[in-house]
C-alpha positions in Angstrom: 66.1 190.2 6.4 68.2 186.9 7.2 71.0 188.0 9.5 74.1 188.0 9.0 73.6 189.8 6.6 76.3 192.8 3.9 74.7 195.6 3.3 76.7 197.7 0.9 75.8 201.7 0.6 76.1 202.8 -2.6 76.3 206.4 -1.9 76.7 208.8 -4.3 79.5 207.1 -6.3 79.3 207.5 -10.6 79.9 203.5 -10.5 76.9 203.3 -8.1 74.2 205.6 -9.4 71.9 205.4 -12.4 72.3 202.3 -15.1 75.3 201.4 -12.9 73.4 201.4 -9.4 71.1 198.7 -11.2 73.7 196.3 -12.7 75.7 196.6 -9.1 72.5 195.6 -7.1 71.5 192.9 -9.8 75.3 191.6 -9.3 74.4 191.3 -5.3 71.0 189.5 -5.8 73.3 186.7 -8.3 75.9 186.2 -5.6 72.7 186.2 -2.7 71.4 184.1 -4.8 74.6 181.5 -5.7 76.1 181.7 -2.4 72.8 182.0 0.0 74.7 184.6 2.1 72.3 187.3 2.7 72.8 190.6 1.2 71.6 194.3 0.9 71.8 197.6 -0.9 71.1 201.3 0.1 70.6 203.8 -2.8 70.2 207.0 -3.8 66.6 208.5 -3.7 66.7 208.9 -7.0 68.0 205.1 -7.8 65.5 203.4 -5.0 62.1 202.7 -7.2 63.9 201.8 -10.3 66.4 199.3 -8.1 63.9 197.8 -6.2 61.9 197.0 -9.0 64.8 195.0 -10.3 65.9 192.7 -7.5 64.6 190.9 -5.4 66.8 191.5 -2.4 66.3 194.2 0.4 66.6 197.4 -1.0 67.3 200.3 1.6 67.1 204.5 1.6 70.3 205.8 2.3 68.3 208.0 4.4 64.7 209.2 5.2 63.2 212.4 6.8 61.1 213.1 10.3 57.8 214.3 8.2 54.6 213.5 7.3 52.7 214.3 4.6 51.9 218.1 3.4 54.8 221.5 2.6 58.3 219.8 2.8 59.7 220.3 0.0 62.6 218.6 -1.0 63.0 216.2 2.0 62.1 213.0 1.9 58.8 211.2 3.3 59.3 207.8 4.7 55.9 206.8 3.0 57.4 207.7 -0.1 60.5 205.6 0.6 58.5 202.7 0.9 55.7 203.4 -1.6 58.9 203.2 -4.0 60.0 200.0 -2.8 62.6 200.5 -0.1 62.6 197.6 2.5 64.3 200.0 4.9 66.2 203.3 5.3 69.8 204.2 6.7 69.7 206.5 9.3 72.7 208.6 10.7 75.1 207.6 8.7 78.5 209.9 9.3 77.8 211.5 6.1 74.3 212.6 7.0 74.9 213.1 10.8 71.6 213.8 13.2 71.3 215.1 16.3 69.9 212.8 18.6 66.2 214.5 19.0 66.3 214.3 15.2 66.7 210.7 15.1 64.6 209.7 17.8 61.9 211.0 15.7 63.3 209.6 12.3 63.6 206.2 13.9 60.2 206.9 14.9 58.2 207.6 11.6 60.4 205.6 9.5 59.1 202.2 11.8 55.4 204.0 11.4 55.8 204.0 7.4 57.3 200.2 7.7 60.7 200.5 7.1 63.3 198.5 8.5 66.0 201.0 10.1 69.4 200.6 9.9 70.8 203.7 12.3 74.8 204.0 12.4 76.5 204.9 15.1 80.3 206.5 15.6 81.1 204.8 18.4 79.7 201.7 20.6 78.6 204.4 23.4 76.7 206.2 21.1 74.9 202.9 19.3 74.0 201.7 23.1 72.1 205.3 23.5 70.4 204.8 19.5 69.3 201.0 20.4 67.6 202.8 23.1 65.3 204.6 20.4 64.2 201.0 18.8 65.7 200.8 15.7 66.1 197.1 13.8 70.0 197.6 13.8 72.9 199.5 14.6 75.9 200.2 13.0 79.1 200.7 14.3 81.4 202.7 12.1 84.3 205.0 13.7 84.5 207.4 11.2 88.6 207.8 11.1 88.1 204.4 9.5 86.0 204.8 6.6 86.9 204.1 3.3 90.2 203.6 4.7 92.7 201.0 3.4 92.9 199.8 7.1 89.1 197.7 8.6 87.7 198.5 12.1 87.9 194.3 12.4 92.4 194.9 12.2 92.3 197.9 13.8 90.3 198.1 16.6 88.5 194.6 16.9 87.9 195.8 20.7 85.3 198.9 19.4 83.5 195.2 17.6 83.0 193.4 20.8 82.1 196.3 23.2 80.0 197.4 20.7 77.9 193.8 20.6 78.2 194.1 24.6 76.6 197.6 25.0 74.0 197.2 22.0 73.5 193.2 22.1 73.8 189.6 20.3 71.3 190.6 16.8 71.3 194.0 17.0 74.9 194.6 16.0 76.4 195.7 12.4 80.2 196.7 12.0 81.8 198.3 9.3 84.6 201.0 8.3 87.1 199.6 5.9 85.2 196.6 6.0 87.2 194.7 2.2 87.1 191.0 2.3 86.5 187.8 4.2 89.1 187.8 6.6 87.2 191.6 8.0 83.8 189.8 7.7 84.8 186.5 9.7 86.3 188.6 12.7 83.0 191.1 12.8 81.1 187.6 13.3 83.8 185.9 15.7 83.1 189.1 17.9 79.7 189.1 18.2 78.4 191.3 14.9 75.7 190.1 13.0 76.8 191.8 9.5 78.9 194.5 8.5 77.9 197.9 6.3 80.1 199.2 3.7 80.7 200.8 0.5 84.0 201.6 -1.5 85.5 198.2 -0.9 82.4 197.3 -3.2 81.6 199.7 -5.3 84.9 201.0 -6.2 86.5 198.0 -6.8 87.6 196.6 -10.0 85.5 193.4 -9.9 83.0 194.2 -7.2 81.1 190.3 -7.9 84.6 189.1 -7.0 84.9 191.0 -3.9 81.2 190.3 -3.1 82.0 186.6 -3.2 85.2 186.8 -1.4 83.0 188.7 1.0 80.3 185.8 1.5 83.3 184.0 2.3 83.5 185.0 5.8 80.2 184.4 6.7 80.1 181.0 5.3 83.1 180.2 6.9 
């Protein structure tokens, strides 16, 4: 996956579930092809196969479990996500937090299955701790700003620079309230390798327009 990247988490929004998830993913692929800006999507487990079959951009699972083949009813097996077409997985999102012990094992299992891992952290300090567990990228998202009208780039730019300093250049994504080109531009200027966002795209009246605006933040 090329960096910098824009990753949209579809969460469980109606506007990004089922057939709508496919349509929104296709829109991401179209904008990526038109602009050359790297984009990826994170979808529900039930949409993974269908979405991955329809687009040529990286498709992430929103979560996988630290389990192996066996008696694990209701769990998401990393190998099953990979077989369904997942390029990677999110882990430890603020809405699906894990203990550090479970997260470490989850990262290990995901990597064993060949998944690219984006692990989420609530602040730069936690991000630095998680970075030692071996994920490909760490996404720092202050939970109080997630889904809000003010982005981390505007409200807490120091979080971004601190995260990059602790986690490392080329390893840090940021998110929470990211909605426009200026938010992306500030994040990249402070050293981030991309953004993780959700409602700014999934709940937009014209998500295509929003995606093209976000792409401008990377194109400069």
